[in-house]
C-alpha positions as CSV (number, residue, x, y, z in Angstrom):
1,M,0.0,0.0,0.0
2,A,1.1,3.6,-0.5
3,A,2.7,5.3,2.4
4,I,0.3,7.4,4.6
5,D,0.4,11.2,4.2
6,P,1.0,12.6,7.7
7,I,-0.5,15.9,6.7
8,A,-3.8,14.4,5.5
9,L,-4.0,12.2,8.5
10,A,-3.3,15.1,10.9
11,Q,-6.1,17.1,9.2
12,A,-8.5,14.2,9.6
13,L,-7.7,13.9,13.3
14,I,-8.0,17.6,13.9
15,R,-11.4,17.6,12.3
16,C,-12.7,15.4,15.1
17,P,-13.7,17.7,18.0
18,S,-12.3,15.3,20.6
19,V,-12.4,17.5,23.7
20,T,-11.9,15.4,26.8
21,P,-13.6,12.9,27.4
22,E,-15.3,12.9,23.9
23,D,-13.7,10.8,21.2
24,A,-15.7,12.3,18.4
25,G,-14.5,9.8,15.9
26,A,-10.7,10.5,16.3
27,L,-9.8,6.9,17.4
28,G,-11.8,5.5,14.5
29,V,-9.8,7.6,12.0
30,L,-6.6,6.3,13.5
31,E,-7.9,2.7,13.8
32,R,-8.8,2.6,10.1
33,A,-5.4,3.8,9.1
34,L,-3.6,1.3,11.3
35,G,-5.9,-1.6,10.4
36,A,-5.1,-1.1,6.7
37,M,-1.4,-1.6,7.6
38,G,-2.0,-4.8,9.4
39,F,-2.1,-3.7,13.0
40,E,-4.2,-5.7,15.4
41,C,-6.4,-3.0,17.0
42,H,-8.1,-3.1,20.4
43,R,-10.6,-0.4,21.4
44,L,-10.6,-0.2,25.2
45,R,-13.3,1.6,27.0
46,F,-12.8,2.2,30.7
47,E,-15.0,3.8,33.4
48,E,-15.0,4.2,37.1
49,P,-17.9,5.4,39.3
50,G,-18.0,9.2,39.3
51,T,-16.0,9.5,36.1
52,A,-16.8,9.8,32.4
53,P,-16.2,6.7,30.3
54,V,-13.1,7.0,28.0
55,E,-12.2,5.4,24.7
56,N,-8.6,4.2,24.2
57,L,-6.8,2.4,21.5
58,Y,-4.0,-0.1,21.6
59,A,-2.7,-1.4,18.3
60,R,0.2,-3.7,17.6
61,L,2.0,-4.8,14.5
62,R,3.8,-8.1,14.7
63,N,4.8,-10.1,17.8
64,D,8.4,-11.0,16.8
65,G,11.2,-9.0,18.4
66,P,11.2,-6.2,20.9
67,N,8.1,-3.9,21.0
68,L,8.7,-0.2,20.4
69,C,5.6,1.7,21.6
70,F,4.5,5.1,20.5
71,A,2.2,6.7,23.1
72,G,0.0,9.7,22.8
73,H,-3.5,11.2,23.1
74,T,-6.2,12.2,20.7
75,D,-8.1,14.2,23.3
76,V,-7.7,18.0,23.3
77,V,-8.4,20.9,25.7
78,P,-11.5,23.1,25.1
79,V,-11.4,25.8,22.4
80,G,-11.9,28.6,24.9
81,D,-12.9,31.9,23.4
82,R,-14.2,30.8,20.0
83,A,-14.5,34.4,18.8
84,A,-10.7,34.9,19.3
85,W,-9.8,32.2,16.8
86,T,-9.1,33.4,13.3
87,V,-9.7,29.9,11.9
88,D,-12.1,27.1,12.5
89,P,-10.6,25.3,15.6
90,F,-11.5,21.9,14.1
91,G,-11.0,22.8,10.4
92,G,-7.5,21.5,9.9
93,E,-6.7,24.4,7.5
94,I,-3.3,24.9,6.1
95,I,-2.4,28.6,5.8
96,N,1.0,30.0,4.9
97,G,2.7,26.6,5.5
98,R,1.1,26.0,8.9
99,L,-1.6,23.5,9.9
100,Y,-4.1,25.1,12.2
101,G,-6.5,23.5,14.7
102,R,-7.0,22.3,18.2
103,G,-4.6,19.4,18.7
104,A,-2.3,20.3,15.8
105,S,0.6,20.7,18.3
106,D,-0.7,18.8,21.3
107,M,-0.6,16.1,19.9
108,K,-2.5,14.9,16.8
109,G,0.3,16.0,14.6
110,A,2.8,13.7,16.3
111,I,0.3,10.8,16.1
112,A,-0.1,11.3,12.4
113,A,3.7,11.5,12.0
114,F,4.4,8.2,13.8
115,T,1.6,6.4,11.9
116,A,3.0,7.7,8.6
117,A,6.5,6.7,9.7
118,V,5.4,3.1,10.2
119,S,3.8,3.0,6.8
120,R,7.0,4.4,5.2
121,R,9.0,1.6,6.8
122,L,6.5,-1.0,5.7
123,D,6.6,0.4,2.2
124,A,10.4,0.2,2.2
125,G,10.3,-3.3,3.6
126,D,12.8,-2.8,6.3
127,L,10.7,-2.6,9.5
128,K,12.1,-4.9,12.1
129,G,10.7,-6.0,15.5
130,S,7.3,-5.1,16.8
131,V,5.6,-1.7,16.8
132,S,2.6,-0.6,18.9
133,L,0.6,2.5,19.5
134,L,-1.0,3.3,22.9
135,I,-3.4,6.1,22.4
136,T,-5.7,7.5,25.1
137,G,-8.6,9.9,25.2
138,D,-7.9,10.9,28.8
139,E,-4.6,12.7,28.9
140,E,-5.9,16.3,29.1
141,G,-8.5,15.2,31.7
142,P,-8.2,13.4,35.0
143,S,-6.1,10.6,33.5
144,I,-8.0,7.9,35.4
145,N,-9.5,5.9,32.5
146,G,-6.7,6.2,30.1
147,T,-3.1,5.2,29.8
148,R,-2.9,3.7,33.4
149,K,-5.9,1.4,32.6
150,V,-4.5,0.4,29.2
151,L,-1.1,-0.5,30.8
152,G,-3.0,-2.6,33.4
153,W,-4.8,-4.4,30.6
154,L,-1.5,-5.1,28.8
155,K,0.0,-6.5,32.1
156,E,-3.0,-8.8,32.5
157,R,-2.4,-10.1,28.9
158,G,1.3,-10.6,29.6
159,E,2.2,-8.1,27.0
160,T,5.4,-6.0,27.4
161,L,6.7,-2.8,26.1
162,D,10.5,-2.7,25.5
163,A,10.8,1.1,24.9
164,C,8.4,4.0,24.4
165,I,8.4,7.3,22.6
166,V,5.7,9.8,23.7
167,G,4.9,12.3,21.1
168,E,4.2,15.3,23.4
169,P,5.3,18.7,22.0
170,T,8.6,18.9,23.8
171,N,10.3,21.6,21.7
172,P,10.0,25.2,23.0
173,Q,10.7,27.1,19.8
174,A,12.1,24.9,17.0
175,L,11.9,21.2,16.1
176,G,15.0,19.6,17.6
177,D,15.3,21.9,20.6
178,M,14.5,19.5,23.4
179,M,13.7,15.9,24.4
180,K,12.2,14.9,27.7
181,I,13.9,12.1,29.6
182,G,11.9,12.6,32.8
183,R,9.4,14.8,34.5
184,R,8.9,16.4,37.8
185,G,6.2,15.0,40.1
186,S,3.1,16.9,41.1
187,V,1.3,16.9,44.4
188,T,-1.5,19.3,45.5
189,F,-2.1,20.1,49.2
190,T,-5.3,21.6,50.6
191,V,-4.7,23.1,54.0
192,T,-7.5,24.2,56.3
193,A,-6.8,26.1,59.5
194,L,-9.5,25.6,62.1
195,G,-10.6,28.1,64.7
196,A,-13.7,29.4,66.4
197,Q,-16.1,32.1,65.0
198,G,-16.7,35.3,66.8
199,H,-17.2,39.0,66.8
200,V,-14.1,41.1,65.6
201,A,-14.6,43.4,68.5
202,Y,-14.3,40.5,71.0
203,P,-11.3,38.5,69.6
204,H,-10.6,37.0,73.0
205,L,-13.9,35.2,72.7
206,A,-13.0,33.7,69.3
207,D,-10.0,31.9,67.7
208,N,-9.0,33.5,64.4
209,P,-7.3,30.8,62.2
210,L,-6.3,33.2,59.5
211,P,-3.0,34.5,61.1
212,R,-1.9,30.9,61.6
213,L,-2.8,30.1,58.0
214,C,-0.8,33.1,56.7
215,R,2.2,32.2,58.8
216,A,2.2,28.6,57.6
217,L,1.8,29.6,54.0
218,D,4.6,32.2,54.2
219,R,6.9,29.7,55.8
220,L,6.1,27.0,53.2
221,A,6.4,29.4,50.2
222,S,9.5,31.2,51.3
223,T,11.6,28.1,52.2
224,P,13.4,26.6,49.1
225,L,12.7,22.9,48.8
226,D,16.1,22.2,47.1
227,Q,18.6,23.6,44.7
228,G,17.9,21.1,41.9
229,N,20.5,18.6,40.5
230,D,22.1,17.5,37.3
231,H,18.9,16.5,35.6
232,F,16.2,18.5,37.4
233,Q,15.3,22.1,38.1
234,P,14.7,23.1,41.8
235,S,11.4,21.9,43.1
236,T,8.7,24.7,43.4
237,L,5.8,25.4,45.6
238,Q,3.0,27.7,44.3
239,I,0.0,28.8,46.2
240,S,-3.0,28.8,43.9
241,T,-5.9,29.9,46.0
242,I,-6.8,31.1,49.5
243,D,-10.5,30.9,50.5
244,V,-12.3,32.0,53.6
245,G,-15.9,32.4,52.4
246,N,-16.6,35.2,54.8
247,P,-18.8,38.0,53.5
248,A,-19.0,39.8,56.8
249,T,-16.4,42.3,57.9
250,N,-17.3,42.1,61.5
251,V,-17.0,38.3,61.9
252,I,-13.9,36.3,62.7
253,P,-14.2,33.2,60.5
254,A,-14.0,29.6,61.9
255,R,-11.8,28.3,59.1
256,G,-9.6,29.3,56.2
257,T,-8.4,27.1,53.4
258,A,-5.5,27.4,51.0
259,T,-4.4,25.2,48.1
260,F,-0.9,24.9,46.8
261,N,0.9,22.7,44.3
262,V,4.4,21.3,44.5
263,R,6.3,20.3,41.4
264,F,9.1,18.2,42.7
265,N,12.2,16.5,41.4
266,D,13.6,13.1,42.3
267,M,15.0,14.5,45.6
268,H,11.5,14.1,47.1
269,T,8.6,11.8,47.2
270,P,4.9,12.7,47.9
271,A,5.3,11.1,51.4
272,S,8.4,13.2,52.2
273,L,6.7,16.4,51.1
274,E,3.6,15.6,53.1
275,A,5.8,15.0,56.2
276,Q,7.5,18.4,55.6
277,V,4.1,20.2,55.3
278,R,2.9,18.6,58.5
279,R,6.0,19.6,60.3
280,V,5.4,23.3,59.4
281,L,1.8,23.0,60.5
282,D,2.8,21.5,63.8
283,E,5.3,24.2,64.4
284,V,2.8,27.0,63.7
285,G,0.3,25.3,66.0
286,G,-3.4,25.1,66.1
287,A,-5.9,22.7,64.6
288,W,-5.5,21.7,60.9
289,E,-7.0,19.6,58.2
290,L,-4.8,18.5,55.3
291,G,-5.8,17.0,52.0
292,V,-3.2,15.5,49.6
293,H,-3.7,14.7,45.9
294,V,-0.8,13.1,44.0
295,S,-0.9,13.6,40.2
296,G,2.4,11.8,39.6
297,T,5.8,11.1,41.0
298,S,9.0,12.4,39.5
299,F,11.0,10.0,37.3
300,L,14.1,9.9,35.1
301,T,15.1,7.7,32.2
302,P,18.9,8.2,32.5
303,P,20.6,9.0,29.2
304,G,21.2,5.7,27.4
305,P,20.5,3.8,24.2
306,L,16.9,5.0,23.7
307,S,17.6,8.7,24.2
308,T,20.9,8.5,22.2
309,M,19.1,6.8,19.2
310,V,16.4,9.4,19.1
311,A,18.8,12.3,19.6
312,E,21.0,11.1,16.8
313,E,18.1,11.0,14.4
314,V,16.8,14.4,15.5
315,R,20.3,15.8,14.7
316,A,20.4,14.0,11.4
317,V,17.1,15.6,10.3
318,T,17.2,19.0,12.0
319,G,20.9,19.7,12.6
320,R,20.1,20.4,16.2
321,D,21.3,18.5,19.3
322,P,18.2,18.3,21.6
323,E,18.6,19.3,25.2
324,L,17.8,16.3,27.5
325,S,15.3,17.9,29.8
326,T,12.9,17.2,32.7
327,S,11.2,20.5,32.6
328,G,7.5,21.3,32.2
329,G,4.3,19.7,33.6
330,T,3.3,16.1,33.8
331,S,2.5,13.7,31.0
332,D,1.4,10.1,30.6
333,A,5.1,9.1,30.5
334,R,4.8,9.1,34.3
335,F,2.8,5.9,34.0
336,I,4.8,4.3,31.2
337,K,8.1,4.7,33.0
338,D,7.1,1.8,35.3
339,F,6.9,-0.5,32.3
340,C,9.9,0.4,30.1
341,P,12.4,3.1,29.2
342,V,10.5,6.2,27.9
343,V,11.5,9.4,26.3
344,E,9.3,12.2,24.9
345,F,9.8,13.9,21.6
346,G,7.2,15.6,19.4
347,G,6.5,18.9,17.8
348,V,6.9,22.5,18.9
349,G,4.8,23.4,21.9
350,A,4.7,27.2,21.6
351,S,1.0,27.3,20.6
352,M,-0.4,24.3,22.5
353,H,-3.6,25.0,24.4
354,K,-3.7,28.5,22.9
355,V,-6.0,30.3,20.4
356,D,-5.0,29.4,16.8
357,E,-3.0,26.3,17.8
358,N,-0.8,25.3,14.9
359,M,2.1,23.2,13.6
360,A,4.4,24.0,10.8
361,V,3.8,21.6,7.9
362,Q,7.6,21.2,7.4
363,D,7.9,20.2,11.1
364,L,5.3,17.5,10.5
365,V,7.2,16.3,7.5
366,D,10.5,16.4,9.5
367,L,9.0,14.7,12.5
368,T,7.7,11.9,10.3
369,E,11.3,11.5,9.0
370,I,12.7,11.4,12.5
371,Y,10.3,8.7,13.6
372,A,10.9,6.7,10.4
373,R,14.7,6.8,10.9
374,V,14.3,5.6,14.5
375,L,12.1,2.7,13.3
376,A,14.8,1.8,10.7
377,R,17.3,1.3,13.6
378,W,14.8,-0.4,15.9
379,A,15.8,-4.0,16.6
380,A,18.4,-3.8,13.8
């Protein structure tokens, strides 16, 4: 069969308005393309009480030799202010050499590039080993019914991944700038200081929790967590909201709540950070409630054969040596790292989640070539 055109496939994917958790036909577009190449496709629908059902796709070509997996997501964030867009967010238009639409950068373009790269290797007759795609519809959402569930399904089947490339838009400005070899962890704390309500004119008859909350927050936010290390930036703590819910100016409130997020490197764990927060609360004194939500732990795939192979092909196509970075937010690589070595390399992320999200057509062509060259070396 003729090699797949990554541009046409990316356009077809963008034209599916697959805002999390809706699939809107995106996985069907991909499944048809993969099925025509001989992939065995599994549509996997997962749901938990209190969550929306999510469609996922796992597709594998061949069972001989090590399995190189390409992972990504077809779900996208909402359009936002539709009136601010100068193009149809789901039109997949090409204007002045750029492909526009929600998901062009993050990350339907990369999915199209990898699919086209496989077809190119099949057309050339030099594809070795096994290749799979793990595509979720729940990366931009709560990430409950997506990649984690698919990995669990693979484990139950006794199926393994030997290496994985995640097609997130890792490059800040130009294709070839950056590859991710790890990510910081993310944990969100909700701290509630408890007191006793009363009249502001009679503070001795009340217990105002807000000064204690302010002292605790100041101590937490002003104390550096670490200085970073060879592979990670310093961990950061950012306060995102402080809520009292008190409309009256003459009432001392009974409680005050603050939420803050810690993006942490591999010098910490969620448990060690929680212990540190509790120490500060104990030192400030008073009664507290503490809620903890862990989105992901930090991880690192040390520079090695996988990152070297990808970096060499990035250099061959773009002329750039990608920085091996752990910066940015979380991705589904945080789940995959428990199964196999994983790196992330995709398009340019400058426009992701923004109005008029787009990807340079030449970047899409070059990204396909990079993935095709990696496939040519895989299991060689």
